[in-house]
LUMDREN-118659 format. One record per residue: x, y, z of N, C-alpha, C, CB in turn. Coordinates in steps of 0.2 Angstrom, whole numbers, padded with zeros to 4 digits, always signed. Glycine has a CB too. Example, Ala and Ser with C-alpha at 12.3 -4.5 7.8 and 13.67 -1.06 7.14 Angstrom:
<recs>
+0066-0028+0039+0062-0022+0039+0066-0016+0039+0057-0022+0045+0064-0011+0035+0068-0005+0036+0064+0000+0039+0070-0003+0029
</recs>
This chain:
<recs>
-0049+0136+0033-0047+0129+0035-0046+0125+0028-0052+0126+0039-0040+0122+0027-0039+0119+0021-0042+0112+0021-0032+0118+0019-0042+0108+0015-0046+0102+0015-0043+0097+0019-0046+0100+0007-0036+0096+0020-0033+0091+0024-0035+0092+0031-0025+0092+0023-0035+0099+0033-0037+0100+0040-0044+0099+0041-0036+0108+0042-0049+0101+0037-0056+0100+0038-0058+0093+0038-0060+0104+0032-0055+0089+0033-0057+0082+0032-0054+0078+0038-0055+0079+0026-0048+0079+0040-0045+0076+0046-0050+0077+0052-0038+0078+0047-0052+0083+0053-0056+0085+0059-0063+0081+0059-0058+0092+0059-0066+0080+0053-0072+0077+0052-0071+0069+0053-0075+0078+0045-0066+0066+0051-0065+0059+0052-0063+0058+0059-0059+0057+0048-0060+0062+0062-0059+0061+0069-0065+0061+0073-0054+0067+0072-0070+0065+0071-0076+0066+0075-0080+0060+0074-0080+0072+0072-0080+0057+0068-0085+0052+0066-0082+0045+0068-0087+0052+0059-0076+0044+0069-0073+0037+0070-0069+0037+0077-0068+0035+0065-0073+0034+0082-0069+0033+0088-0065+0027+0088-0075+0032+0094-0062+0025+0094-0057+0020+0094-0060+0013+0092-0054+0020+0101-0066+0012+0094-0069+0006+0092-0071+0005+0085-0075+0005+0096-0073+0011+0082-0076+0010+0075-0070+0010+0070-0080+0017+0073-0064+0012+0073-0058+0012+0068-0056+0005+0067-0052+0016+0072-0058+0000+0072-0056-0007+0072-0060-0010+0066-0057-0010+0078-0065-0007+0063-0069-0010+0058-0067-0007+0051-0076-0009+0059-0063-0002+0051-0061+0001+0045-0056-0003+0041-0058+0008+0046-0057-0004+0034-0053-0007+0030-0049-0002+0026-0057-0012+0025-0043-0001+0027-0038+0004+0024-0035+0000+0017-0033+0006+0028-0035+0004+0012-0032+0001+0006-0027+0006+0002-0038+0000+0001-0023+0004-0002-0018+0008-0005-0015+0004-0011-0013+0011+0000-0011+0008-0015-0008+0004-0021+0000+0006-0020-0010+0006-0028+0004+0002-0022+0011+0004-0022+0015+0000-0028+0015+0002-0015+0019+0004-0031+0023+0001-0036+0030-0002-0034+0025+0006-0042+0031-0009-0035+0037-0012-0033+0041-0014-0039+0035-0019-0029+0047-0013-0038+0052-0014-0044+0057-0019-0043+0056-0007-0045+0058-0023-0049+0063-0028-0049+0069-0025-0051+0061-0033-0055+0074-0026-0046+0081-0023-0047+0086-0027-0043+0080-0015-0044+0091-0029-0047+0096-0033-0044+0101-0028-0040+0101-0036-0049+0102-0030-0034+0106-0026-0029+0113-0029-0028+0103-0024-0023+0118-0025-0027+0125-0028-0026+0128-0024-0020+0129-0028-0032+0130-0027-0015+0134-0024-0010+0141-0023-0012+0133-0028-0003+0143-0017-0014+0150-0016-0017+0155-0018-0011+0150-0009-0019+0153-0017-0005+0158-0018+0000+0160-0025+0001+0155-0015+0007+0155-0029+0000+0157-0036+0000+0159-0040-0006+0150-0040+0002+0159-0036-0011+0162-0039-0018+0167-0035-0021+0156-0039-0023+0172-0032-0017+0177-0029-0020+0183-0034-0022+0181-0024-0014+0186-0032-0027+0192-0036-0030+0198-0032-0030+0190-0039-0037+0203-0034-0026+0209-0030-0026+0214-0032-0031+0212-0031-0019+0217-0027-0035+0222-0029-0040+0226-0023-0041+0218-0031-0046+0232-0024-0043+0237-0018-0045+0235-0015-0051+0244-0021-0044+0232-0019-0056+0231-0016-0062+0224-0019-0065+0236-0018-0068+0220-0015-0069+0214-0017-0071+0214-0023-0076+0211-0011-0075+0220-0024-0079+0221-0029-0084+0221-0036-0080+0228-0028-0088+0223-0036-0073+0223-0042-0070+0216-0045-0068+0227-0041-0063+0211-0041-0069+0204-0043-0067+0201-0045-0073+0200-0037-0064+0198-0051-0072+0194-0054-0078+0189-0049-0081+0191-0061-0076+0188-0049-0087+0183-0044-0090+0176-0044-0087+0183-0044-0098+0174-0050-0086+0167-0051-0083+0166-0048-0076+0165-0058-0084+0172-0047-0073+0171-0044-0066+0173-0037-0065+0176-0048-0062+0175-0034-0071+0177-0027-0071+0172-0022-0069+0181-0025-0077+0166-0023-0071+0160-0019-0070+0154-0022-0067+0158-0016-0077+0151-0018-0063+0145-0021-0060+0139-0021-0065+0143-0017-0053+0136-0026-0066+0130-0027-0070+0124-0023-0067+0129-0034-0072+0121-0019-0071+0115-0016-0069+0109-0017-0074+0116-0008-0067+0103-0017-0072+0097-0017-0077+0097-0010-0079+0091-0020-0073+0096-0009-0086+0095-0003-0089+0088+0000-0087+0096-0003-0096+0083-0005-0088+0076-0003-0086+0074-0009-0082+0072-0003-0093+0071-0007-0076+0068-0011-0071+0061-0013-0073+0069-0009-0064+0059-0019-0072+0052-0021-0073+0049-0019-0066+0051-0028-0075+0042-0018-0067+0039-0016-0060+0032-0019-0060+0038-0009-0060+0029-0020-0055+0022-0022-0054+0018-0018-0049+0022-0030-0052+0012-0016-0050+0008-0012-0046+0004-0017-0041+0003-0007-0050+0005-0015-0035+0001-0020-0030-0004-0016-0026+0007-0023-0025-0010-0019-0026-0015-0016-0021-0016-0020-0015-0022-0016-0025-0016-0017-0010-0017-0021-0003-0022-0017+0001-0010-0021+0000-0025-0021+0006-0030-0018+0011-0029-0022+0018-0037-0019+0008-0030-0018+0023-0029-0021+0030-0034-0019+0034-0022-0019+0032-0035-0022+0039-0040-0020+0045-0038-0024+0051-0047-0023+0043-0041-0022+0057-0040-0025+0063-0041-0032+0063-0044-0022+0069-0045-0035+0059-0047-0042+0059-0043-0046+0054-0054-0043+0057-0039-0043+0050-0035-0047+0045-0033-0043+0039-0038-0053+0044-0029-0046+0035-0026-0043+0029-0030-0046+0023-0019-0044+0028-0031-0042+0018-0035-0045+0012-0029-0046+0007-0039-0039+0009-0030-0052+0003-0024-0054-0001-0022-0049-0006-0026-0060-0005-0016-0049-0007-0013-0044-0012-0016-0045-0019-0005-0044-0012-0017-0040-0023-0019-0040-0030-0014-0036-0034-0026-0037-0031-0011-0040-0039-0006-0037-0043-0009-0035-0050+0000-0042-0044-0006-0029-0052-0008-0027-0059-0001-0026-0063-0012-0020-0059+0000-0030-0068+0006-0029-0072+0007-0023-0075+0007-0035-0076+0014-0021-0076+0016-0015-0080+0012-0015-0087+0023-0014-0080+0010-0009-0089+0007-0009-0095-0001-0010-0095+0010-0014-0100-0004-0012-0090-0011-0013-0089-0013-0007-0085-0013-0019-0085-0018-0003-0089-0021+0003-0086-0026+0001-0081-0023+0007-0092-0026+0004-0075-0031+0003-0070-0037+0007-0072-0028+0004-0063-0042+0005-0075-0048+0009-0077-0053+0008-0071-0050+0007-0084-0058+0012-0072-0063+0011-0067-0066+0004-0067-0069+0016-0068-0067+0001-0073-0070-0005-0074-0065-0011-0071-0071-0007-0082-0059-0010-0073-0054-0015-0070-0054-0014-0062-0047-0013-0073-0054-0008-0059-0054-0008-0052-0060-0011-0049-0054+0000-0050-0066-0010-0052-0072-0012-0050-0072-0020-0050-0078-0009-0053-0070-0023-0056-0071-0030-0057-0065-0034-0054-0071-0031-0064-0059-0032-0055-0053-0036-0052-0052-0035-0045-0047-0034-0056-0053-0029-0042-0051-0027-0036-0057-0027-0031-0048-0020-0035-0062-0023-0032-0068-0022-0028-0072-0029-0028-0072-0016-0030-0074-0031-0033-0079-0037-0034-0075-0043-0032-0082-0037-0040-0069-0044-0035-0066-0051-0035-0061-0052-0029-0062-0052-0041-0059-0046-0026-0054-0046-0021-0057-0044-0014-0047-0043-0023-0059-0038-0015-0062-0035-0008-0068-0038-0006-0063-0027-0010-0073-0039-0010-0080-0041-0007-0080-0047-0004-0085-0041-0013-0077-0053-0007-0077-0059-0003-0073-0059+0003-0074-0065-0007-0068-0055+0004-0064-0055+0010-0067-0051+0015-0057-0052+0008-0070-0045+0013-0074-0041+0018-0079-0046+0022-0077-0035+0015-0083-0049+0018-0088-0054+0020-0085-0059+0025-0092-0057+0015-0079-0061+0024-0076-0066+0028-0073-0063+0035-0070-0069+0025-0070-0057+0034-0067-0053+0040-0073-0050+0044-0063-0048+0037-0078-0048+0041-0083-0045+0045-0090-0047+0043-0083-0037+0045-0092-0054+0045-0098-0057+0043-0104-0054+0046-0097-0064+0044-0104-0051+0051-0110-0049+0055-0111-0041+0055-0110-0052+0062-0106-0037+0052-0107-0030+0053-0104-0027+0047-0103-0028+0059-0106-0020+0046-0103-0016+0040-0096-0014+0042-0108-0010+0039-0092-0013+0037-0085-0011+0038-0084-0005+0033-0080-0017+0037-0082+0001+0036-0080+0006+0032-0074+0005+0028-0079+0013+0036-0075+0006+0021-0069+0005+0017-0066+0012+0015-0071+0001+0011-0059+0012+0016-0056+0018+0014-0052+0017+0007-0051+0020+0020-0053+0022+0003-0049+0023-0003-0046+0030-0004-0053+0020-0009-0041+0031-0008-0038+0037-0009-0042+0040-0015-0031+0037-0010-0039+0045-0018-0042+0049-0024-0039+0047-0031-0041+0056-0022-0036+0041-0032-0034+0040-0038-0039+0040-0043-0031+0032-0038-0038+0042-0050-0043+0043-0055-0048+0037-0056-0040+0044-0061-0046+0031-0055-0050+0025-0056-0055+0024-0050-0046+0019-0057-0054+0028-0045-0058+0027-0039-0063+0032-0039-0054+0027-0033-0063+0037-0043-0068+0043-0043-0075+0042-0047-0064+0049-0045-0075+0038-0052-0081+0038-0056-0087+0036-0052-0080+0033-0062-0093+0039-0055-0099+0037-0052-0101+0030-0051-0105+0041-0056-0098+0026-0056-0100+0019-0056-0096+0015-0050-0097+0015-0063-0090+0018-0049-0086+0015-0043-0090+0017-0036-0079+0018-0043-0092+0023-0036-0096+0025-0030-0103+0021-0029-0098+0032-0030-0106+0020-0035-0112+0016-0035-0111+0009-0032-0115+0016-0042-0105+0006-0034-0104-0001-0032-0102-0001-0025-0097-0004-0036-0099+0004-0022-0097+0005-0015-0104+0006-0011-0092+0010-0014-0108+0010-0013-0114+0011-0010-0118+0005-0009-0118+0017-0013-0118+0001-0014-0122-0006-0014-0118-0011-0009-0123-0008-0021-0112-0011-0010-0108-0017-0006-0104-0015+0000-0103-0020-0011-0102-0008+0000-0099-0006+0006-0102+0001+0008-0091-0005+0005-0108+0001+0010-0111+0008+0011-0108+0013+0016-0118+0006+0013-0104+0010+0020-0101+0015+0025-0094+0017+0022-0100+0011+0032-0093+0017+0016-0086+0018+0013-0084+0026+0014-0086+0017+0006-0078+0027+0015-0075+0033+0016-0073+0036+0009-0068+0034+0021-0077+0040+0006-0076+0042-0001-0069+0047-0002-0082+0046-0003-0067+0047-0008-0062+0051-0010-0063+0059-0008-0060+0051-0017-0069+0061-0008-0071+0068-0006-0070+0069+0002-0078+0070-0008-0070+0063+0006-0070+0063+0013-0063+0062+0015-0074+0058+0016-0058+0059+0011-0052+0057+0013-0047+0063+0012-0049+0051+0009-0043+0065+0017-0038+0071+0017-0034+0070+0011-0034+0072+0023-0033+0075+0006-0029+0075+0001-0022+0075+0002-0030+0081-0004-0018+0072-0002-0010+0072-0001-0008+0070+0006-0007+0079-0003-0011+0064+0008-0010+0063+0015-0007+0055+0016-0016+0064+0019-0001+0054+0014+0001+0047+0015+0003+0046+0022+0008+0046+0011+0004+0051+0026+0005+0051+0033-0001+0049+0037+0008+0057+0036-0007+0048+0034-0013+0046+0037-0015+0039+0035-0019+0051+0036-0012+0036+0030-0014+0029+0028-0009+0024+0031-0014+0028+0020-0011+0019+0035-0007+0015+0039-0003+0011+0034-0011+0010+0043-0005+0009+0028-0001+0006+0023+0005+0010+0021-0005+0004+0017+0003+0017+0019+0008+0021+0017+0014+0023+0022+0005+0028+0015+0012+0024+0029+0016+0026+0034+0020+0021+0037+0013+0031+0038+0018+0014+0036+0020+0009+0040+0021+0002+0036+0016+0007+0046+0016+0000+0033+0016-0007+0031+0020-0008+0024+0009-0009+0029+0019-0003+0019+0023-0004+0013+0030-0004+0014+0021+0001+0008+0033+0000+0018+0040+0001+0019+0043-0005+0023+0042+0007+0024+0039-0008+0028+0041-0014+0031+0041-0020+0026+0036-0016+0037+0036-0020+0022+0036-0026+0017+0041-0025+0012+0029-0026+0013+0042-0019+0010+0048-0018+0005+0055-0020+0007+0048-0011+0002+0056-0018+0014+0063-0019+0016+0064-0027+0017+0063-0016+0023+0059-0031+0018+0060-0038+0018+0060-0041+0011+0054-0041+0022+0056-0039+0007+0055-0042+0000+0062-0040-0004+0049-0039-0004+0065-0034-0003+0070-0032-0007+0077-0034-0003+0070-0025-0008+0077-0038+0002+0083-0040+0006+0087-0044+0001+0081-0044+0012+0085-0047-0004+0088-0051-0009+0086-0048-0016+0088-0058-0008+0090-0048-0021+0088-0046-0027+0083-0051-0031+0094-0045-0032+0079-0048-0035+0074-0052-0039+0076-0051-0046+0067-0050-0038+0076-0056-0050+0078-0055-0057+0072-0056-0062+0083-0060-0059+0066-0057-0059+0060-0057-0063+0054-0055-0059+0059-0065-0065+0049-0053-0063+0043-0051-0060+0039-0056-0056+0038-0048-0065+0040-0062-0058+0036-0068-0055+0040-0069-0048+0037-0074-0059+0046-0069-0048+0050-0070-0042+0048-0064-0037+0058-0069-0043+0047-0058-0039+0045-0053-0035+0038-0054-0032+0046-0046-0039+0034-0056-0036+0027-0057-0034+0026-0063-0029+0022-0059-0041+0030-0068-0030+0030-0074-0025+0032-0071-0019+0034-0079-0028+0037-0067-0019+0040-0065-0012+0035-0060-0009+0047-0062-0013+0032-0056-0013+0028-0051-0010+0022-0055-0007+0025-0046-0015+0019-0060-0010+0013-0063-0007+0016-0067-0001+0011-0068-0012+0021-0070-0001+0024-0074+0005+0025-0069+0011+0031-0077+0003+0028-0064+0010+0029-0059+0015+0023-0056+0018+0035-0054+0013+0019-0054+0013+0012-0051+0015+0008-0056+0020+0008-0050+0009+0008-0062+0018+0005-0067+0022+0008-0068+0029+0005-0074+0019+0015-0067+0029+0019-0068+0035+0018-0061+0040+0026-0069+0034+0016-0056+0037+0016-0050+0040+0012-0050+0047+0013-0044+0036+0016-0048+0052+0013-0048+0059+0007-0044+0060+0019-0047+0064+0002-0047+0062-0005-0043+0063-0004-0038+0069-0010-0048+0065+0001-0040+0074+0002-0035+0079+0004-0028+0076+0007-0038+0084+0009-0029+0071+0011-0023+0068+0005-0019+0064+0017-0024+0063+0001-0023+0061-0005-0020+0057-0009-0017+0062-0008-0026+0053-0011-0020+0067-0016-0017+0072-0013-0010+0075-0017-0022+0078-0006-0011+0077-0003-0005+0080-0003+0001+0075+0004-0006+0082-0002+0000+0068-0002+0005+0064-0009+0008+0063+0000+0003+0057-0014+0004+0063-0021+0006+0063-0023+0010+0069-0026+0000+0062-0021+0007+0075-0022+0011+0081-0019+0018+0082-0020+0006+0087-0014+0019+0078-0011+0026+0078-0015+0031+0073-0004+0025+0076-0020+0029+0070-0023+0033+0065-0026+0039+0068-0028+0029+0061-0030+0038+0073-0034+0044+0076-0029+0049+0079-0039+0041+0082-0023+0046+0082-0018+0051+0085-0015+0055+0079-0012+0047+0088-0014+0052+0073-0011+0056+0068-0017+0061+0065-0010+0051+0062-0023+0059+0065-0028+0064+0063-0028+0070+0068-0035+0061+0063-0027+0068+0074-0027+0074+0079-0021+0078+0078-0027+0071+0086-0015+0076+0076-0010+0080+0075-0011+0084+0068-0003+0075+0073-0014+0082+0063-0016+0086+0058-0020+0092+0060-0019+0082+0052-0025+0090+0064-0029+0095+0066-0025+0100+0071-0035+0092+0071-0021+0098+0075-0017+0102+0079-0013+0107+0075-0012+0098+0084-0010+0104+0070-0006+0109+0065-0009+0112+0060+0000+0105+0063-0016+0112+0060-0020+0115+0055-0019+0113+0048-0020+0123+0056-0018+0107+0047-0017+0104+0041-0010+0103+0039-0021+0108+0036-0005+0106+0043+0002+0105+0042+0005+0098+0043+0005+0110+0046+0011+0097+0041+0014+0091+0042+0017+0090+0049+0020+0090+0036+0017+0084+0051+0019+0083+0058+0025+0078+0058+0013+0080+0062+0027+0076+0052+0033+0071+0052+0038+0075+0048+0031+0064+0049
</recs>
């Protein structure tokens, strides 16, 4: 039995439909600033290239797109505000603990679940593995799902990965952004607008997806 199969089976055993409603799922995604042009809508008809003004002869493209790493977390009770990490800033264990866990996760978990413990899910990114990160989680989120418990290479099991990020990206990139700040503003705006019915539906499908992994003995089902 491989790790994906074994861990999915274990999670399915320990989390029933009600307990899933308390899990806080988290993930990171890189969003890119990229100007888009619909060539079908911007055609210029001419008999000769010389008849077209020089500034309209070629589609301008960014040679290098700027990007921003976004951390997000969701639960049945609500969304935790996005946290951005600009390009060039390395997400170390200390950065993850101070800027994300302590400053972003903790106050919002206390607000979303003031009277009960909430399991916190994280993947196996390097900054999430150190003993200091686990020590912080044991103290502040004792029911956390560790990287050793989470199925490896399983974006099809994280609601953010299989549903939320793609939904957010399609709305945010509907129009081009020419700066990181424009992209960040739109991300925050659309994250806040994100329908909680969609979030809950994605979370509610989690156990069904775990069951499919078990059924296919760790194989892919999508």
